[in-house]
N, C-alpha and C positions, 0 to 999 in steps of 0.2 A: 504495500497498499505506500501507497507517493504520501511524500508530507504534505501535498494543500490537501489532504483527503482527509492525513490525518491531523489536520489543524478544521477542520470544517465539524468534525465528527468532537472535536474539547469545545468541540465552537456551542456547538447542540447540544453536549453535556451539563453546561454551568447555563446555557439556559431551561434544558430540563431542571437540572439542581434548584434555582429562582423558579419558577416553576412550583413545583412540592413544597418547600418551604414556603412557598405569603399565598399557598391557595386557600389556606386562611378565612387573610383577607381580601383574595381577590376573591370568593365564593360571594364576602358580602354588595360589590359592586359589581360581578360579569355574573352572580347564580344565571343561569339558561341560556349565554352567547354562546359562541365561540372568540376564544378570545387565540391573536398574534403574539407571538412572544420574540426578538429580535432584539441582542447585550445586555438581557435581565428587567427583561420592563417589556411591555403592553400597551401596542401601539397601537394595534384595533381590538373591535371586536364587534362582532356578530346574529346573532341567529343563522342569518342563512349561509355558512358555511363554505357554499358557491361565489357568494358575491364579497365572500368578503377574503379570499383566494381570489377576486378581481382588483380588487380597487390597493389587499398588499402587492399584488407581483406587477403594480403597476411603479413602486414606492421604493421596494425592498427587495433586495435580495432575493427570492427566493427559496432558495435551494439556503437560507443560510434560517430559516423564521420556522419558526413549532408555529404552529395549531393546537391550539384542544379543547375540546369543553371542557369548561368548565359549571360545577351543580352543585347540593349543599343535597340532593340525592346518592344515597348509597349506591356503587350500579349492583346490578343485581346481575352473578353469574349463572348460567348454566354449565352443567357440570354432565 
């Protein structure tokens, strides 16, 4: 794996750790929304994933943005 790919993975990891460590705060503001995270901060949000991706891809490098759904409801896992 090249150094560029490793750097990208590291940046995604930093953003995901930020997202998870701030999840309780994010739920208060973004419950029921998809959030786009870039460089350890929320850059946009929307109920509609396609609209969010369209807006984000015009402003930020999409390969560097993580998009996650925020909900106070716990996910139901079916095994």
